[in-house]
N, C-alpha and C positions, 0 to 999 in steps of 0.2 A: 283760930284765925284762918287756917287753911280751909277747913271745912266750910265756913261761911263764905269764903271767897269763891269756892267752887259751886256751892248751892245757890244757883242763880234764881230759882223760883221761890226760895224761902220756905220750902215745905219740910225742912229738917231731914230730908233724905237725899242721897245722891243717886240719880238715875244714870243710865248708860250714856246718855247724851251729854250730861253735865261733866262727867269724868272724861269722856272723849274730847270735848271741847277744851277742857283745862289743859290737856297735854298735846292737842293737835297743833302742829306748826301753822303759823299764819301764812307762810309762803305757799302758794298753791302747788308748786312742783314738789315740795317736801311732803305736803299733806297727801298728794296723790301717791307718792312712794309708800307711805304708811298704809294707805287704804288698800293698796294692791297686795300687801303682805298677808300671808295666811294667819289664822288665829292660833292662839295657844289654848289647849284644852286640858291642861293639868296633868299630863302624863309624867312629868318630871317630879321625882320624890325629893330630891335635894334642892331646897329653895334657893340656894346660892347659885344654882345652874340655870335658873329661870332667865336671869339677865346676865350678860357678859360683864366682866369686871368694869370695863369702861362705862357701860350703861348704869351700873350700880353707883359708880362714883359721880356720874352726871346727875342722877336723881338725888343723891345725897347733897350735892352742891346746890341743886335747885331748891330743895326744901330748906337748907340752911340759909340761903340768900333770901328766900321768901319770908321766912320768920324774922330775919334781921331787918328786912324792909318794913314789915308790920310793926316790929318793936320800935323802930325809928319813927314811924308815923304816929304811934301812940305817944311817944315823947313829945312830938310836935303838938299834938292835940292838947 
């Protein structure tokens, strides 16, 4: 469900633009802040250190809410 929600062009592949637009804030000032940040190039070997704890929790809550919303929509259909 999440994959097909992000795959806007329907080619069964996620390109950089689709992933970026899925997580980019809609508010211009927040999007600008994210665009000004440097990239992550994979130097960290401990995967738990890639995101701070608060960010990991926020992503977990996002995915949980997204899936619950999709399940609810399927029940309605």
